[in-house]
C-alpha positions in Angstrom: 231.9 45.2 101.8 228.6 45.8 99.9 225.4 43.9 100.6 224.5 40.7 98.6 221.5 38.5 98.2 223.1 35.4 99.8 226.3 34.5 101.7 227.3 30.8 101.5 229.7 29.6 104.2 231.7 26.7 102.7 233.2 26.2 99.3 233.0 22.4 99.1 230.7 20.4 96.9 227.6 21.5 98.8 228.5 25.2 98.8 229.4 25.2 95.1 226.1 23.4 94.2 224.0 26.0 96.2 226.0 28.9 94.6 225.2 27.6 91.2 221.5 27.0 92.1 220.9 30.5 93.4 223.0 32.2 90.7 220.5 30.7 88.2 217.7 32.5 90.1 219.6 35.8 89.4 220.8 36.1 93.0 224.1 37.8 93.9 226.2 35.2 95.7 229.2 35.6 98.0 230.8 32.2 98.5 233.3 31.9 101.4 235.7 29.0 101.3 238.0 28.4 104.3 240.8 27.3 102.0 241.6 23.9 103.6 244.0 21.6 101.8 241.5 19.2 100.1 244.4 16.9 99.1 244.7 16.0 102.7 241.0 15.4 103.4 239.3 12.0 103.6 235.9 13.2 102.2 233.4 12.6 99.5 234.7 10.8 96.4 231.9 8.4 95.2 228.9 9.9 93.5 225.7 7.9 92.9 223.8 8.4 89.6 221.3 10.7 91.3 224.1 13.0 92.3 225.5 13.0 88.7 222.1 13.9 87.4 221.7 16.8 89.9 225.1 18.2 89.1 224.3 18.2 85.4 220.9 19.9 86.1 222.9 22.6 88.0 225.0 23.4 85.0 228.1 21.4 85.9 227.9 19.0 82.9 231.1 20.3 81.4 232.9 19.8 84.7 231.6 16.2 85.0 232.7 15.4 81.5 236.1 16.8 82.1 236.8 14.9 85.3 239.3 12.0 85.2 236.8 9.9 87.0 236.1 6.2 87.2 232.8 4.6 86.4 230.9 3.0 89.3 228.3 0.4 88.1 227.0 -0.6 91.5 228.4 -2.3 94.6 230.1 -5.6 95.2 229.4 -6.8 98.7 231.9 -9.4 100.0 230.7 -11.4 103.0 233.4 -12.8 105.2 231.6 -15.9 106.6 230.5 -17.6 104.6 232.9 -16.1 102.0 230.6 -15.0 99.1 230.4 -11.9 96.9 227.1 -10.5 95.6 226.9 -7.7 92.9 224.2 -5.0 93.4 224.1 -3.0 90.1 222.5 0.4 89.8 220.3 -0.9 86.9 218.8 0.7 83.9 222.3 1.2 82.3 223.1 4.1 84.7 226.5 4.6 86.4 227.9 6.6 89.2 231.4 8.2 89.3 234.3 8.2 91.7 237.5 10.4 91.9 239.8 11.9 94.4 238.2 14.5 96.5 240.3 17.5 95.6 240.1 16.6 91.9 236.3 16.7 92.3 236.0 19.8 94.3 238.5 22.2 92.8 237.0 22.2 89.3 233.5 22.8 90.8 234.9 25.9 92.6 236.6 27.1 89.5 233.4 26.6 87.4 231.1 28.3 89.8 233.4 31.3 90.4 233.0 32.2 86.7 229.3 32.4 86.8 227.6 35.8 86.6 226.7 37.1 90.1 229.1 34.8 92.0 232.1 36.1 94.0 234.3 33.4 95.5 236.7 34.3 98.4 239.3 31.7 99.4 240.7 31.5 102.9 237.6 33.3 104.3 235.5 32.3 107.3 232.3 33.5 108.9 233.4 34.7 112.4 230.0 35.9 113.8 226.4 36.1 112.9 225.4 39.5 114.4 221.8 39.6 113.4 219.3 37.1 111.9 215.6 37.3 111.5 213.0 36.9 108.8 214.1 40.2 107.1 217.7 39.1 106.6 221.1 38.6 108.2 224.2 40.6 109.1 227.4 38.8 109.7 231.2 39.2 109.9 233.8 37.2 108.1 237.6 37.2 108.0 239.5 37.6 104.7 243.3 38.1 104.4 243.6 39.1 108.1 240.8 41.7 108.0 237.3 41.6 109.3 234.4 42.5 107.0 230.7 43.0 107.7 228.1 42.2 105.1 224.2 42.1 105.0 222.3 39.5 103.0 218.8 38.3 102.4 219.9 34.7 103.1 222.8 32.9 104.8 223.5 29.3 103.8 225.7 27.1 106.1 227.4 24.6 103.8 230.4 24.3 106.0 230.3 20.6 106.8 229.3 18.3 109.6 231.1 20.3 112.4 229.5 23.5 110.9 230.7 26.5 113.0 227.9 28.5 111.4 225.3 26.1 112.7 226.6 26.7 116.2 226.6 30.5 115.7 222.9 30.2 114.8 222.2 28.3 118.0 220.8 25.3 116.2 221.1 22.2 118.3 221.9 18.7 116.9 221.7 15.1 117.8 225.3 13.8 117.6 226.7 10.3 118.0 230.3 9.5 117.2 230.5 6.0 115.7 234.1 5.1 114.7 237.2 6.4 112.9 237.9 6.0 109.2 241.4 5.3 107.9 242.0 5.8 104.2 244.9 4.6 102.1 245.5 4.3 98.3 246.4 1.0 96.6 246.8 -0.5 93.2 243.2 -0.7 91.8 244.1 -4.0 90.0 243.7 -5.6 93.5 240.0 -4.8 93.5 237.9 -7.9 92.7 235.5 -5.7 90.7 237.3 -2.4 89.7 234.3 -0.7 88.2 232.2 -1.2 91.4 232.3 0.2 94.9 233.2 -2.6 97.4 231.8 -3.4 100.8 233.8 -5.9 102.9 231.4 -7.1 105.6 231.3 -9.4 108.5 235.1 -9.5 109.3 236.8 -8.1 112.4 236.6 -4.7 110.8 234.4 -3.3 108.0 236.0 -1.8 104.9 235.1 0.1 101.8 237.1 0.4 98.5 236.6 2.0 95.1 238.8 3.2 92.2 239.6 7.0 92.2 241.8 7.3 89.1 243.3 5.0 86.6 245.4 2.4 88.5 244.6 3.9 91.9 242.0 2.8 94.5 241.0 4.2 97.8 240.5 1.7 100.7 238.8 2.9 103.8 239.0 0.8 107.0 236.5 1.4 109.8 238.3 1.5 113.2 236.9 1.4 116.7 237.1 4.7 118.5 240.6 5.2 120.0 242.3 3.1 117.3 245.1 4.4 115.0 247.1 3.2 112.0 249.4 1.6 114.4 246.5 -0.6 115.6 246.3 -2.2 112.1 250.1 -2.5 111.8 250.2 -4.4 115.1 247.2 -6.5 114.4 247.0 -7.5 110.7 244.4 -10.1 111.4 241.9 -7.2 111.7 242.0 -7.0 107.9 240.8 -10.6 107.3 237.6 -9.4 105.6 239.7 -8.2 102.7 240.8 -10.7 99.9 244.5 -11.7 100.4 245.9 -9.6 97.5 244.1 -6.5 98.6 245.0 -7.1 102.3 248.7 -7.3 101.3 248.4 -4.0 99.4 246.8 -2.2 102.4 249.5 -3.5 104.8 252.2 -2.3 102.4 250.4 1.1 102.1 250.4 1.4 105.9 254.2 1.0 105.9 254.8 3.4 102.9 252.2 6.0 103.7 253.2 7.2 107.2 250.4 9.6 107.7 247.2 8.0 106.2 244.1 10.1 105.9 241.8 9.9 108.9 238.3 11.1 109.6 235.6 10.7 112.2 232.5 8.8 111.4 229.4 10.4 113.0 225.7 10.5 113.0 224.5 14.1 113.1 221.0 15.4 112.6 220.2 19.1 113.2 217.0 19.7 115.2 216.0 22.3 112.5 217.5 23.2 109.2 216.5 26.9 109.2 216.3 29.9 111.6 215.3 33.4 110.6 216.9 33.9 107.2 219.6 31.2 107.6 219.5 27.6 106.4 221.6 24.5 106.5 222.5 22.3 103.6 224.5 19.1 103.2 226.4 17.7 106.1 225.8 20.8 108.1 222.2 19.6 108.3 222.6 15.9 108.5 225.4 13.3 108.1 225.8 9.6 108.7 228.3 6.8 108.3 229.9 7.0 104.8 229.2 3.3 103.9 226.2 4.4 101.9 228.3 7.0 100.0 225.2 9.1 99.9 226.6 12.4 101.2 227.3 14.2 98.0 224.1 13.0 96.2 222.3 14.3 99.3 223.9 17.8 99.3 223.3 18.3 95.6 219.6 17.3 96.2 219.5 19.9 98.9 220.8 22.5 96.5 218.1 21.8 94.0 215.4 21.6 96.7 216.4 25.0 98.1 216.5 26.5 94.6 213.0 25.2 93.9 211.6 26.5 97.2 213.1 29.9 96.7 211.8 30.0 93.1 208.3 29.0 94.2 208.1 31.5 97.1 210.1 34.3 95.5 210.3 37.3 97.8 209.3 35.5 100.9 212.3 33.7 102.4 210.8 32.3 105.6 208.0 30.6 103.6 210.6 29.2 101.2 212.9 27.9 103.9 209.9 26.3 105.7 209.0 24.5 102.5 212.6 23.4 101.9 212.8 22.0 105.5 209.5 20.0 105.1 210.5 18.6 101.7 213.9 17.4 102.5 213.6 16.0 106.0 211.8 12.7 105.3 214.5 11.6 102.8 217.2 12.6 105.3 215.7 10.6 108.1 215.6 7.6 105.8 219.3 8.1 104.7 220.6 8.4 108.3 218.5 5.5 109.5 219.6 3.3 106.6 223.3 4.0 107.2 222.8 3.2 110.9 221.0 -0.1 110.2 223.5 -1.2 107.5 226.5 -0.3 109.6 225.1 -2.5 112.5 224.4 -5.3 110.0 227.8 -5.1 108.2 230.0 -4.5 111.2 228.2 -6.0 114.2 229.7 -9.1 115.8 226.8 -10.3 118.0 224.5 -13.2 117.3 221.7 -11.0 116.0 223.8 -9.1 113.5 225.5 -12.4 112.3 222.0 -13.7 111.6 221.0 -10.5 109.9 224.0 -10.7 107.5 223.0 -14.2 106.7 219.5 -12.9 105.9 221.0 -10.2 103.6 223.0 -12.8 101.8 219.9 -15.1 101.4 217.7 -12.2 100.4 219.9 -10.8 97.7 220.7 -14.3 96.4 217.1 -15.4 96.1 215.3 -12.1 95.3 216.4 -10.0 92.4 213.7 -7.6 93.2 214.9 -7.4 96.8 218.5 -6.6 95.5 217.1 -3.8 93.3 215.1 -2.4 96.2 218.1 -2.4 98.5 220.3 -0.7 95.8 217.6 1.9 95.3 217.7 2.8 99.0 221.5 2.7 99.1 221.9 5.0 96.1 219.3 7.6 97.3 216.9 6.8 94.5 214.3 5.6 97.0 213.8 8.1 99.9 210.7 6.6 101.7 211.2 5.3 105.2 208.3 2.9 104.9 210.2 1.2 102.0 213.3 0.8 104.2 211.3 -0.6 107.1 209.5 -3.1 104.7 212.9 -4.2 103.2 214.4 -4.6 106.7 211.5 -6.9 107.8 212.0 -9.0 104.6 215.7 -9.4 105.4 214.7 -10.4 109.0 212.3 -13.0 107.5 215.0 -14.4 105.3 217.4 -14.5 108.2 214.9 -16.5 110.2 214.4 -18.9 107.3 218.1 -19.4 106.9 218.5 -20.0 110.6 215.8 -22.6 110.8 217.4 -24.6 107.9 221.1 -24.4 109.0 221.3 -24.3 112.8 220.5 -26.2 115.9 217.6 -25.3 118.3 219.8 -23.7 120.9 221.7 -21.5 118.4 218.3 -20.5 116.8 217.0 -19.3 120.2 220.2 -17.3 121.0 220.1 -15.6 117.6 216.4 -15.1 117.1 215.9 -12.8 120.1 218.5 -10.2 119.1 217.5 -10.5 115.5 213.9 -9.7 116.2 214.8 -6.9 118.5 216.9 -5.3 115.8 213.7 -4.6 113.8 212.5 -2.3 116.5 214.4 0.9 115.5 213.6 0.8 111.8 209.9 0.3 112.6 209.9 3.2 115.1 211.6 5.4 112.5 209.1 4.4 109.9 206.2 5.3 112.2 207.9 8.6 113.1 208.5 9.4 109.5 204.9 8.6 108.5 203.6 10.9 111.3 206.0 13.6 110.1 205.0 13.3 106.5 201.3 13.5 107.5 202.1 16.6 109.6 203.9 18.1 106.5 200.8 17.4 104.4 198.5 18.9 107.0 200.8 21.9 107.3 200.6 22.6 103.6 196.8 22.0 103.4 195.7 23.6 106.6 198.3 25.9 108.1 199.3 27.6 104.9 195.8 28.9 104.3 196.0 30.2 107.9 199.1 32.2 106.9 197.3 33.6 103.9 194.4 34.8 106.1 197.0 36.2 108.5 198.6 38.3 105.7 195.1 39.6 104.9 194.8 40.7 108.6 192.6 37.8 109.9 195.2 36.0 112.1 198.5 36.5 113.6 201.5 35.7 111.3 203.7 35.0 114.4 201.2 32.2 115.4 201.1 30.9 111.8 204.9 30.6 111.9 205.2 29.3 115.4 207.4 26.3 114.3 210.1 26.0 111.7 210.8 22.4 112.2 
């Protein structure tokens, strides 16, 4: 097997986007897809407007136009108690898209495989990374029962949240398993707002729903760890957050679809996104609970960020990967922290989270600006952690206002403590992100000139590149 410029492990949306991005730079690309049956996966199906824009910018406009996709104009959030639905539009006349995962991914693969410089191998997996340093990588991969060795200037791990390649590279991660997601298909006419994504919050179980093709909607139910489809069959009251018609459809689907799609919901954040001449993109670098539907928009943003870094630092991959890591990490911290905070608010059953849900309802009802700010965070248009922390504090303020006007003194005291404590993690994350962004700025303004001097023989390059975080 001849040498190439880049090997990309993973032929899903992230891998296809990176292949397109680097092919535009004139790189020779070897794209390795494991060949899993995507019709059986419970994976990315809803794409925010930012993701649609990035796909078009990467040359997939024809693919997007040919999809049999459904428009997504924003989110409909249905609160269980008190029963109330609020609409959060994307705004500015923009729309997202949703469609079944395989119908999204296969056309991307077919399109990118036709691009000059791209070779796609199906049913191929990286089996070992034999060598990796700043000068390139050497790896083995299996194809049709045979082992092949290839050298490349760059290795991209786009092989999902479990990322075998990340483990081969020895990159540690912070991992928390949250829950299990169960997905079924139902008649989309049962959705209260068919051209919106739906969040059903505050009931015994949290649920998501959106149309994926004409007449068909996906409903995803968040189950506690250890639960199965049998849990929902035996305890239909767990679906009380859903409107009666949709609840009946889900119960019927559980009977008629004996093997519903299942997936693990996890928080994962790699400690670094590059090592030597290897880099992580998409879920291999970071993933979170899918309630924000931000995974695909995030991976397409990664592809464009990597393209820009490699274009800016042509011929010097370590410097490009370092820039990529510093540019993408603050937004990823915000995305993961937002998903964690929203999941606690939407699904939590303690006094503090009930009060926080009341604050969200009150905030979105009485502040159109607040609703727009929340939607900007949810749809990945707003990546700044300080904005998320500010909005969280405003929601807490509205929760306290609502509590004071509707509850007795004893109930207020029981709820106020947990509610105020819930603001701690977002504030800590905001401070950590601000410090990290300051460090990134100092790195570019101070350490980069140090490296330039090192190249001229005035300092040690090894010291200048002591950290790739």
